[in-house]
PDBQT receptor file of N, H, CA, C and O in Angstrom, charges set to zero:
ATOM      1  N   UNK A   1      -4.672 -12.527  -6.902  1.00  0.00    +0.000 N 
ATOM      2  CA  UNK A   1      -5.511 -11.865  -7.940  1.00  0.00    +0.000 C 
ATOM      3  C   UNK A   1      -6.041 -10.637  -7.378  1.00  0.00    +0.000 C 
ATOM      4  O   UNK A   1      -6.527 -10.558  -6.250  1.00  0.00    +0.000 OA
ATOM      5  N   UNK A   2      -5.922  -9.622  -8.255  1.00  0.00    +0.000 N 
ATOM      6  H   UNK A   2      -5.527  -9.686  -9.171  1.00  0.00    +0.000 HD
ATOM      7  CA  UNK A   2      -6.447  -8.287  -7.866  1.00  0.00    +0.000 C 
ATOM      8  C   UNK A   2      -7.465  -7.922  -8.786  1.00  0.00    +0.000 C 
ATOM      9  O   UNK A   2      -7.296  -8.066  -9.997  1.00  0.00    +0.000 OA
ATOM     10  N   UNK A   3      -8.624  -7.411  -8.250  1.00  0.00    +0.000 N 
ATOM     11  H   UNK A   3      -8.762  -7.295  -7.266  1.00  0.00    +0.000 HD
ATOM     12  CA  UNK A   3      -9.690  -6.815  -9.064  1.00  0.00    +0.000 C 
ATOM     13  C   UNK A   3     -10.122  -5.562  -8.486  1.00  0.00    +0.000 C 
ATOM     14  O   UNK A   3     -10.216  -5.479  -7.261  1.00  0.00    +0.000 OA
ATOM     15  N   UNK A   4     -10.416  -4.500  -9.289  1.00  0.00    +0.000 N 
ATOM     16  H   UNK A   4     -10.339  -4.568 -10.284  1.00  0.00    +0.000 HD
ATOM     17  CA  UNK A   4     -10.293  -4.500 -10.740  1.00  0.00    +0.000 C 
ATOM     18  C   UNK A   4      -8.829  -4.535 -11.228  1.00  0.00    +0.000 C 
ATOM     19  O   UNK A   4      -7.866  -4.344 -10.485  1.00  0.00    +0.000 OA
ATOM     20  N   UNK A   5      -8.759  -4.789 -12.503  1.00  0.00    +0.000 N 
ATOM     21  H   UNK A   5      -9.541  -4.944 -13.106  1.00  0.00    +0.000 HD
ATOM     22  CA  UNK A   5      -7.338  -4.713 -13.150  1.00  0.00    +0.000 C 
ATOM     23  C   UNK A   5      -6.572  -3.572 -12.720  1.00  0.00    +0.000 C 
ATOM     24  O   UNK A   5      -7.131  -2.481 -12.607  1.00  0.00    +0.000 OA
ATOM     25  N   UNK A   6      -5.321  -3.718 -12.462  1.00  0.00    +0.000 N 
ATOM     26  H   UNK A   6      -4.867  -4.604 -12.553  1.00  0.00    +0.000 HD
ATOM     27  CA  UNK A   6      -4.499  -2.548 -12.094  1.00  0.00    +0.000 C 
ATOM     28  C   UNK A   6      -4.371  -2.343 -10.596  1.00  0.00    +0.000 C 
ATOM     29  O   UNK A   6      -3.526  -1.575 -10.135  1.00  0.00    +0.000 OA
ATOM     30  N   UNK A   7      -5.178  -3.005  -9.870  1.00  0.00    +0.000 N 
ATOM     31  H   UNK A   7      -5.864  -3.628 -10.245  1.00  0.00    +0.000 HD
ATOM     32  CA  UNK A   7      -5.084  -2.791  -8.411  1.00  0.00    +0.000 C 
ATOM     33  C   UNK A   7      -3.730  -3.189  -7.841  1.00  0.00    +0.000 C 
ATOM     34  O   UNK A   7      -3.310  -2.661  -6.811  1.00  0.00    +0.000 OA
ATOM     35  N   UNK A   8      -3.030  -4.133  -8.515  1.00  0.00    +0.000 N 
ATOM     36  H   UNK A   8      -3.371  -4.562  -9.351  1.00  0.00    +0.000 HD
ATOM     37  CA  UNK A   8      -1.750  -4.564  -8.070  1.00  0.00    +0.000 C 
ATOM     38  C   UNK A   8      -0.775  -3.322  -8.132  1.00  0.00    +0.000 C 
ATOM     39  O   UNK A   8       0.041  -3.183  -7.220  1.00  0.00    +0.000 OA
ATOM     40  N   UNK A   9      -0.822  -2.460  -9.116  1.00  0.00    +0.000 N 
ATOM     41  H   UNK A   9      -1.484  -2.572  -9.857  1.00  0.00    +0.000 HD
ATOM     42  CA  UNK A   9      -0.019  -1.297  -9.168  1.00  0.00    +0.000 C 
ATOM     43  C   UNK A   9      -0.228  -0.419  -8.046  1.00  0.00    +0.000 C 
ATOM     44  O   UNK A   9       0.738   0.224  -7.636  1.00  0.00    +0.000 OA
ATOM     45  N   UNK A  10      -1.443  -0.291  -7.445  1.00  0.00    +0.000 N 
ATOM     46  H   UNK A  10      -2.228  -0.814  -7.777  1.00  0.00    +0.000 HD
ATOM     47  CA  UNK A  10      -1.709   0.445  -6.262  1.00  0.00    +0.000 C 
ATOM     48  C   UNK A  10      -0.790   0.035  -5.105  1.00  0.00    +0.000 C 
ATOM     49  O   UNK A  10      -0.138   0.857  -4.462  1.00  0.00    +0.000 OA
ATOM     50  N   UNK A  11      -0.778  -1.223  -4.890  1.00  0.00    +0.000 N 
ATOM     51  H   UNK A  11      -1.308  -1.891  -5.413  1.00  0.00    +0.000 HD
ATOM     52  CA  UNK A  11       0.029  -1.817  -3.782  1.00  0.00    +0.000 C 
ATOM     53  C   UNK A  11       1.508  -1.650  -4.078  1.00  0.00    +0.000 C 
ATOM     54  O   UNK A  11       2.309  -1.482  -3.158  1.00  0.00    +0.000 OA
ATOM     55  N   UNK A  12       1.867  -1.693  -5.309  1.00  0.00    +0.000 N 
ATOM     56  H   UNK A  12       1.216  -1.829  -6.056  1.00  0.00    +0.000 HD
ATOM     57  CA  UNK A  12       3.317  -1.465  -5.636  1.00  0.00    +0.000 C 
ATOM     58  C   UNK A  12       3.708  -0.006  -5.363  1.00  0.00    +0.000 C 
ATOM     59  O   UNK A  12       4.817   0.267  -4.903  1.00  0.00    +0.000 OA
ATOM     60  N   UNK A  13       2.816   0.904  -5.640  1.00  0.00    +0.000 N 
ATOM     61  H   UNK A  13       1.915   0.682  -6.013  1.00  0.00    +0.000 HD
ATOM     62  CA  UNK A  13       3.078   2.307  -5.432  1.00  0.00    +0.000 C 
ATOM     63  C   UNK A  13       3.033   2.632  -3.889  1.00  0.00    +0.000 C 
ATOM     64  O   UNK A  13       3.778   3.505  -3.444  1.00  0.00    +0.000 OA
ATOM     65  N   UNK A  14       2.232   1.992  -3.129  1.00  0.00    +0.000 N 
ATOM     66  H   UNK A  14       1.626   1.283  -3.491  1.00  0.00    +0.000 HD
ATOM     67  CA  UNK A  14       2.073   2.317  -1.685  1.00  0.00    +0.000 C 
ATOM     68  C   UNK A  14       3.003   1.585  -0.787  1.00  0.00    +0.000 C 
ATOM     69  O   UNK A  14       3.487   2.139   0.200  1.00  0.00    +0.000 OA
ATOM     70  N   UNK A  15       3.274   0.313  -1.114  1.00  0.00    +0.000 N 
ATOM     71  H   UNK A  15       2.881  -0.137  -1.916  1.00  0.00    +0.000 HD
ATOM     72  CA  UNK A  15       3.998  -0.462  -0.263  1.00  0.00    +0.000 C 
ATOM     73  C   UNK A  15       5.546  -0.434  -0.432  1.00  0.00    +0.000 C 
ATOM     74  O   UNK A  15       6.106   0.416  -1.123  1.00  0.00    +0.000 OA
ATOM     75  N   UNK A  16       6.192  -1.401   0.232  1.00  0.00    +0.000 N 
ATOM     76  H   UNK A  16       5.737  -2.093   0.794  1.00  0.00    +0.000 HD
ATOM     77  CA  UNK A  16       7.585  -1.630   0.196  1.00  0.00    +0.000 C 
ATOM     78  C   UNK A  16       7.942  -3.010  -0.356  1.00  0.00    +0.000 C 
ATOM     79  O   UNK A  16       7.318  -3.980   0.075  1.00  0.00    +0.000 OA
ATOM     80  N   UNK A  17       8.839  -3.163  -1.221  1.00  0.00    +0.000 N 
ATOM     81  H   UNK A  17       9.345  -2.375  -1.571  1.00  0.00    +0.000 HD
ATOM     82  CA  UNK A  17       9.234  -4.496  -1.777  1.00  0.00    +0.000 C 
ATOM     83  C   UNK A  17       9.987  -5.222  -0.684  1.00  0.00    +0.000 C 
ATOM     84  O   UNK A  17      10.754  -4.642   0.085  1.00  0.00    +0.000 OA
ATOM     85  N   UNK A  18       9.738  -6.483  -0.654  1.00  0.00    +0.000 N 
ATOM     86  H   UNK A  18       9.115  -6.953  -1.279  1.00  0.00    +0.000 HD
ATOM     87  CA  UNK A  18      10.353  -7.461   0.233  1.00  0.00    +0.000 C 
ATOM     88  C   UNK A  18      10.986  -8.560  -0.678  1.00  0.00    +0.000 C 
ATOM     89  O   UNK A  18      10.668  -8.673  -1.862  1.00  0.00    +0.000 OA
ATOM     90  N   UNK A  19      11.854  -9.321  -0.092  1.00  0.00    +0.000 N 
ATOM     91  H   UNK A  19      12.113  -9.229   0.869  1.00  0.00    +0.000 HD
ATOM     92  CA  UNK A  19      12.638 -10.344  -0.832  1.00  0.00    +0.000 C 
ATOM     93  C   UNK A  19      11.690 -11.501  -1.238  1.00  0.00    +0.000 C 
ATOM     94  O   UNK A  19      11.930 -12.121  -2.273  1.00  0.00    +0.000 OA
ATOM     95  N   UNK A  20      10.708 -11.791  -0.527  1.00  0.00    +0.000 N 
ATOM     96  H   UNK A  20      10.513 -11.287   0.314  1.00  0.00    +0.000 HD
ATOM     97  CA  UNK A  20       9.813 -12.944  -0.800  1.00  0.00    +0.000 C 
ATOM     98  C   UNK A  20       8.602 -13.050   0.028  1.00  0.00    +0.000 C 
ATOM     99  O   UNK A  20       8.379 -12.197   0.887  1.00  0.00    +0.000 OA
ATOM    100  N   UNK A  21       7.801 -14.042  -0.170  1.00  0.00    +0.000 N 
ATOM    101  H   UNK A  21       7.982 -14.736  -0.868  1.00  0.00    +0.000 HD
ATOM    102  CA  UNK A  21       6.542 -14.105   0.679  1.00  0.00    +0.000 C 
ATOM    103  C   UNK A  21       6.779 -14.539   2.101  1.00  0.00    +0.000 C 
ATOM    104  O   UNK A  21       5.872 -14.455   2.929  1.00  0.00    +0.000 OA
ATOM    105  N   UNK A  22       8.011 -15.015   2.419  1.00  0.00    +0.000 N 
ATOM    106  H   UNK A  22       8.748 -15.083   1.746  1.00  0.00    +0.000 HD
ATOM    107  CA  UNK A  22       8.231 -15.275   3.890  1.00  0.00    +0.000 C 
ATOM    108  C   UNK A  22       9.074 -14.262   4.553  1.00  0.00    +0.000 C 
ATOM    109  O   UNK A  22       9.406 -14.382   5.732  1.00  0.00    +0.000 OA
ATOM    110  N   UNK A  23       9.435 -13.232   3.789  1.00  0.00    +0.000 N 
ATOM    111  H   UNK A  23       9.165 -13.134   2.832  1.00  0.00    +0.000 HD
ATOM    112  CA  UNK A  23      10.275 -12.099   4.354  1.00  0.00    +0.000 C 
ATOM    113  C   UNK A  23       9.557 -11.451   5.423  1.00  0.00    +0.000 C 
ATOM    114  O   UNK A  23       8.328 -11.403   5.357  1.00  0.00    +0.000 OA
ATOM    115  N   UNK A  24      10.185 -10.934   6.422  1.00  0.00    +0.000 N 
ATOM    116  H   UNK A  24      11.183 -10.973   6.476  1.00  0.00    +0.000 HD
ATOM    117  CA  UNK A  24       9.505 -10.123   7.452  1.00  0.00    +0.000 C 
ATOM    118  C   UNK A  24       9.111  -8.777   6.863  1.00  0.00    +0.000 C 
ATOM    119  O   UNK A  24       9.714  -8.359   5.874  1.00  0.00    +0.000 OA
ATOM    120  N   UNK A  25       8.164  -8.104   7.402  1.00  0.00    +0.000 N 
ATOM    121  H   UNK A  25       7.674  -8.443   8.205  1.00  0.00    +0.000 HD
ATOM    122  CA  UNK A  25       7.866  -6.747   6.946  1.00  0.00    +0.000 C 
ATOM    123  C   UNK A  25       8.971  -5.828   7.272  1.00  0.00    +0.000 C 
ATOM    124  O   UNK A  25       9.735  -6.074   8.206  1.00  0.00    +0.000 OA
ATOM    125  N   UNK A  26       9.081  -4.787   6.541  1.00  0.00    +0.000 N 
ATOM    126  H   UNK A  26       8.461  -4.587   5.782  1.00  0.00    +0.000 HD
ATOM    127  CA  UNK A  26      10.102  -3.765   6.858  1.00  0.00    +0.000 C 
ATOM    128  C   UNK A  26       9.826  -3.064   8.140  1.00  0.00    +0.000 C 
ATOM    129  O   UNK A  26       8.675  -2.818   8.501  1.00  0.00    +0.000 OA
ATOM    130  N   UNK A  27      10.924  -2.729   8.855  1.00  0.00    +0.000 N 
ATOM    131  H   UNK A  27      11.859  -2.929   8.562  1.00  0.00    +0.000 HD
ATOM    132  CA  UNK A  27      10.717  -2.039  10.111  1.00  0.00    +0.000 C 
ATOM    133  C   UNK A  27      10.645  -0.553   9.733  1.00  0.00    +0.000 C 
ATOM    134  O   UNK A  27      11.630   0.024   9.272  1.00  0.00    +0.000 OA
ATOM    135  N   UNK A  28       9.450   0.070   9.935  1.00  0.00    +0.000 N 
ATOM    136  H   UNK A  28       8.650  -0.398  10.310  1.00  0.00    +0.000 HD
ATOM    137  CA  UNK A  28       9.122   1.433   9.636  1.00  0.00    +0.000 C 
ATOM    138  C   UNK A  28       9.015   2.286  10.819  1.00  0.00    +0.000 C 
ATOM    139  O   UNK A  28       8.491   1.821  11.832  1.00  0.00    +0.000 OA
ATOM    140  N   UNK A  29       9.483   3.555  10.796  1.00  0.00    +0.000 N 
ATOM    141  H   UNK A  29       9.909   3.932   9.973  1.00  0.00    +0.000 HD
ATOM    142  CA  UNK A  29       9.329   4.543  11.850  1.00  0.00    +0.000 C 
ATOM    143  C   UNK A  29       7.882   4.900  11.783  1.00  0.00    +0.000 C 
ATOM    144  O   UNK A  29       7.177   4.586  10.824  1.00  0.00    +0.000 OA
ATOM    145  N   UNK A  30       7.458   5.555  12.811  1.00  0.00    +0.000 N 
ATOM    146  H   UNK A  30       8.031   5.810  13.590  1.00  0.00    +0.000 HD
ATOM    147  CA  UNK A  30       6.116   6.170  12.860  1.00  0.00    +0.000 C 
ATOM    148  C   UNK A  30       5.869   7.190  11.692  1.00  0.00    +0.000 C 
ATOM    149  O   UNK A  30       4.776   7.264  11.130  1.00  0.00    +0.000 OA
ATOM    150  N   UNK A  31       6.926   7.958  11.366  1.00  0.00    +0.000 N 
ATOM    151  H   UNK A  31       7.814   7.897  11.822  1.00  0.00    +0.000 HD
ATOM    152  CA  UNK A  31       6.809   8.859  10.334  1.00  0.00    +0.000 C 
ATOM    153  C   UNK A  31       6.712   8.147   8.960  1.00  0.00    +0.000 C 
ATOM    154  O   UNK A  31       5.932   8.594   8.119  1.00  0.00    +0.000 OA
ATOM    155  N   UNK A  32       7.443   7.100   8.710  1.00  0.00    +0.000 N 
ATOM    156  H   UNK A  32       8.076   6.737   9.393  1.00  0.00    +0.000 HD
ATOM    157  CA  UNK A  32       7.308   6.294   7.512  1.00  0.00    +0.000 C 
ATOM    158  C   UNK A  32       6.029   5.608   7.288  1.00  0.00    +0.000 C 
ATOM    159  O   UNK A  32       5.535   5.477   6.168  1.00  0.00    +0.000 OA
ATOM    160  N   UNK A  33       5.440   5.121   8.498  1.00  0.00    +0.000 N 
ATOM    161  H   UNK A  33       5.841   5.227   9.408  1.00  0.00    +0.000 HD
ATOM    162  CA  UNK A  33       4.063   4.514   8.468  1.00  0.00    +0.000 C 
ATOM    163  C   UNK A  33       3.060   5.554   8.082  1.00  0.00    +0.000 C 
ATOM    164  O   UNK A  33       2.158   5.275   7.292  1.00  0.00    +0.000 OA
ATOM    165  N   UNK A  34       3.187   6.777   8.626  1.00  0.00    +0.000 N 
ATOM    166  H   UNK A  34       3.919   7.004   9.268  1.00  0.00    +0.000 HD
ATOM    167  CA  UNK A  34       2.262   7.831   8.392  1.00  0.00    +0.000 C 
ATOM    168  C   UNK A  34       2.386   8.253   6.821  1.00  0.00    +0.000 C 
ATOM    169  O   UNK A  34       1.376   8.542   6.179  1.00  0.00    +0.000 OA
ATOM    170  N   UNK A  35       3.564   8.267   6.301  1.00  0.00    +0.000 N 
ATOM    171  H   UNK A  35       4.384   8.032   6.822  1.00  0.00    +0.000 HD
ATOM    172  CA  UNK A  35       3.813   8.593   4.912  1.00  0.00    +0.000 C 
ATOM    173  C   UNK A  35       3.139   7.515   4.067  1.00  0.00    +0.000 C 
ATOM    174  O   UNK A  35       2.536   7.855   3.049  1.00  0.00    +0.000 OA
ATOM    175  N   UNK A  36       3.208   6.270   4.423  1.00  0.00    +0.000 N 
ATOM    176  H   UNK A  36       3.699   5.994   5.250  1.00  0.00    +0.000 HD
ATOM    177  CA  UNK A  36       2.562   5.200   3.552  1.00  0.00    +0.000 C 
ATOM    178  C   UNK A  36       1.022   5.371   3.669  1.00  0.00    +0.000 C 
ATOM    179  O   UNK A  36       0.320   5.198   2.673  1.00  0.00    +0.000 OA
ATOM    180  N   UNK A  37       0.500   5.699   4.836  1.00  0.00    +0.000 N 
ATOM    181  H   UNK A  37       1.071   5.840   5.645  1.00  0.00    +0.000 HD
ATOM    182  CA  UNK A  37      -0.881   5.875   4.914  1.00  0.00    +0.000 C 
ATOM    183  C   UNK A  37      -1.400   7.081   4.169  1.00  0.00    +0.000 C 
ATOM    184  O   UNK A  37      -2.513   7.035   3.646  1.00  0.00    +0.000 OA
ATOM    185  N   UNK A  38      -0.627   8.182   4.099  1.00  0.00    +0.000 N 
ATOM    186  H   UNK A  38       0.278   8.220   4.524  1.00  0.00    +0.000 HD
ATOM    187  CA  UNK A  38      -0.968   9.386   3.339  1.00  0.00    +0.000 C 
ATOM    188  C   UNK A  38      -0.914   9.110   1.833  1.00  0.00    +0.000 C 
ATOM    189  O   UNK A  38      -1.721   9.600   1.043  1.00  0.00    +0.000 OA
ATOM    190  N   UNK A  39       0.115   8.272   1.479  1.00  0.00    +0.000 N 
ATOM    191  H   UNK A  39       0.770   7.874   2.121  1.00  0.00    +0.000 HD
ATOM    192  CA  UNK A  39       0.243   7.939   0.057  1.00  0.00    +0.000 C 
ATOM    193  C   UNK A  39      -0.903   7.043  -0.439  1.00  0.00    +0.000 C 
ATOM    194  O   UNK A  39      -1.426   7.185  -1.545  1.00  0.00    +0.000 OA
ATOM    195  N   UNK A  40      -1.273   6.059   0.508  1.00  0.00    +0.000 N 
ATOM    196  H   UNK A  40      -0.848   5.943   1.406  1.00  0.00    +0.000 HD
ATOM    197  CA  UNK A  40      -2.440   5.190   0.144  1.00  0.00    +0.000 C 
ATOM    198  C   UNK A  40      -3.690   6.024  -0.082  1.00  0.00    +0.000 C 
ATOM    199  O   UNK A  40      -4.381   5.874  -1.089  1.00  0.00    +0.000 OA
ATOM    200  N   UNK A  41      -3.983   6.950   0.919  1.00  0.00    +0.000 N 
ATOM    201  H   UNK A  41      -3.422   7.072   1.738  1.00  0.00    +0.000 HD
ATOM    202  CA  UNK A  41      -5.181   7.811   0.799  1.00  0.00    +0.000 C 
ATOM    203  C   UNK A  41      -5.156   8.646  -0.462  1.00  0.00    +0.000 C 
ATOM    204  O   UNK A  41      -6.176   8.752  -1.144  1.00  0.00    +0.000 OA
ATOM    205  N   UNK A  42      -3.945   9.284  -0.819  1.00  0.00    +0.000 N 
ATOM    206  H   UNK A  42      -3.116   9.197  -0.265  1.00  0.00    +0.000 HD
ATOM    207  CA  UNK A  42      -3.831  10.067  -1.970  1.00  0.00    +0.000 C 
ATOM    208  C   UNK A  42      -4.063   9.314  -3.346  1.00  0.00    +0.000 C 
ATOM    209  O   UNK A  42      -4.559   9.911  -4.302  1.00  0.00    +0.000 OA
ATOM    210  N   UNK A  43      -3.695   8.010  -3.412  1.00  0.00    +0.000 N 
ATOM    211  H   UNK A  43      -3.292   7.525  -2.636  1.00  0.00    +0.000 HD
ATOM    212  CA  UNK A  43      -3.829   7.237  -4.584  1.00  0.00    +0.000 C 
ATOM    213  C   UNK A  43      -5.136   6.479  -4.691  1.00  0.00    +0.000 C 
ATOM    214  O   UNK A  43      -5.468   5.933  -5.744  1.00  0.00    +0.000 OA
ATOM    215  N   UNK A  44      -5.870   6.449  -3.599  1.00  0.00    +0.000 N 
ATOM    216  H   UNK A  44      -5.600   6.892  -2.744  1.00  0.00    +0.000 HD
ATOM    217  CA  UNK A  44      -7.020   5.542  -3.494  1.00  0.00    +0.000 C 
ATOM    218  C   UNK A  44      -8.038   5.849  -4.604  1.00  0.00    +0.000 C 
ATOM    219  O   UNK A  44      -8.529   4.918  -5.243  1.00  0.00    +0.000 OA
ATOM    220  N   UNK A  45      -8.360   7.092  -4.845  1.00  0.00    +0.000 N 
ATOM    221  H   UNK A  45      -7.961   7.848  -4.326  1.00  0.00    +0.000 HD
ATOM    222  CA  UNK A  45      -9.399   7.364  -5.939  1.00  0.00    +0.000 C 
ATOM    223  C   UNK A  45      -8.955   7.001  -7.212  1.00  0.00    +0.000 C 
ATOM    224  O   UNK A  45      -9.752   6.514  -8.012  1.00  0.00    +0.000 OA
ATOM    225  N   UNK A  46      -7.663   7.195  -7.528  1.00  0.00    +0.000 N 
ATOM    226  H   UNK A  46      -7.014   7.591  -6.878  1.00  0.00    +0.000 HD
ATOM    227  CA  UNK A  46      -7.068   6.860  -8.861  1.00  0.00    +0.000 C 
ATOM    228  C   UNK A  46      -7.215   5.331  -9.121  1.00  0.00    +0.000 C 
ATOM    229  O   UNK A  46      -7.361   4.910 -10.269  1.00  0.00    +0.000 OA
ATOM    230  N   UNK A  47      -7.174   4.505  -8.035  1.00  0.00    +0.000 N 
ATOM    231  H   UNK A  47      -7.055   4.847  -7.103  1.00  0.00    +0.000 HD
ATOM    232  CA  UNK A  47      -7.205   3.062  -8.225  1.00  0.00    +0.000 C 
ATOM    233  C   UNK A  47      -8.650   2.465  -7.800  1.00  0.00    +0.000 C 
ATOM    234  O   UNK A  47      -8.823   1.254  -7.658  1.00  0.00    +0.000 OA
ATOM    235  N   UNK A  48      -9.603   3.362  -7.624  1.00  0.00    +0.000 N 
ATOM    236  H   UNK A  48      -9.462   4.346  -7.739  1.00  0.00    +0.000 HD
ATOM    237  CA  UNK A  48     -10.922   3.007  -7.253  1.00  0.00    +0.000 C 
ATOM    238  C   UNK A  48     -10.902   2.127  -5.941  1.00  0.00    +0.000 C 
ATOM    239  O   UNK A  48     -11.607   1.122  -5.847  1.00  0.00    +0.000 OA
ATOM    240  N   UNK A  49     -10.083   2.541  -4.960  1.00  0.00    +0.000 N 
ATOM    241  H   UNK A  49      -9.510   3.357  -5.036  1.00  0.00    +0.000 HD
ATOM    242  CA  UNK A  49      -9.977   1.846  -3.697  1.00  0.00    +0.000 C 
ATOM    243  C   UNK A  49     -10.687   2.731  -2.611  1.00  0.00    +0.000 C 
ATOM    244  O   UNK A  49     -10.757   3.956  -2.716  1.00  0.00    +0.000 OA
ATOM    245  N   UNK A  50     -11.145   2.104  -1.687  1.00  0.00    +0.000 N 
ATOM    246  H   UNK A  50     -11.089   1.110  -1.602  1.00  0.00    +0.000 HD
ATOM    247  CA  UNK A  50     -11.766   2.819  -0.489  1.00  0.00    +0.000 C 
ATOM    248  C   UNK A  50     -11.109   2.407   0.794  1.00  0.00    +0.000 C 
ATOM    249  O   UNK A  50     -11.106   1.213   1.094  1.00  0.00    +0.000 OA
ATOM    250  N   UNK A  51     -10.561   3.284   1.560  1.00  0.00    +0.000 N 
ATOM    251  H   UNK A  51     -10.564   4.254   1.316  1.00  0.00    +0.000 HD
ATOM    252  CA  UNK A  51      -9.874   3.011   2.855  1.00  0.00    +0.000 C 
ATOM    253  C   UNK A  51     -10.903   3.050   3.917  1.00  0.00    +0.000 C 
ATOM    254  O   UNK A  51     -11.580   4.070   4.044  1.00  0.00    +0.000 OA
ATOM    255  N   UNK A  52     -11.079   2.045   4.678  1.00  0.00    +0.000 N 
ATOM    256  H   UNK A  52     -10.529   1.216   4.574  1.00  0.00    +0.000 HD
ATOM    257  CA  UNK A  52     -11.901   1.985   5.767  1.00  0.00    +0.000 C 
ATOM    258  C   UNK A  52     -11.157   1.952   7.126  1.00  0.00    +0.000 C 
ATOM    259  O   UNK A  52     -10.401   1.029   7.428  1.00  0.00    +0.000 OA
ATOM    260  N   UNK A  53     -11.415   3.010   7.924  1.00  0.00    +0.000 N 
ATOM    261  H   UNK A  53     -12.029   3.759   7.678  1.00  0.00    +0.000 HD
ATOM    262  CA  UNK A  53     -10.658   3.203   9.030  1.00  0.00    +0.000 C 
ATOM    263  C   UNK A  53     -11.479   2.763  10.307  1.00  0.00    +0.000 C 
ATOM    264  O   UNK A  53     -12.599   3.226  10.517  1.00  0.00    +0.000 OA
ATOM    265  N   UNK A  54     -10.891   1.870  11.131  1.00  0.00    +0.000 N 
ATOM    266  H   UNK A  54      -9.980   1.494  10.959  1.00  0.00    +0.000 HD
ATOM    267  CA  UNK A  54     -11.721   1.436  12.349  1.00  0.00    +0.000 C 
ATOM    268  C   UNK A  54     -12.097   2.645  13.239  1.00  0.00    +0.000 C 
ATOM    269  O   UNK A  54     -12.763   2.476  14.260  1.00  0.00    +0.000 OA
TER     270      UNK A  54
């Protein structure tokens, strides 16, 4: 369940599809990981998300 509604689209736009819930995560280069973080940050406001960095 994702709340607010539409939050699931955020994850679809930021992440990478896998074959199923038991599939391993994709192996990403450092550059690919940085691109995903940048994309997540750029889309956060549109989806009312807040990124908390340790």
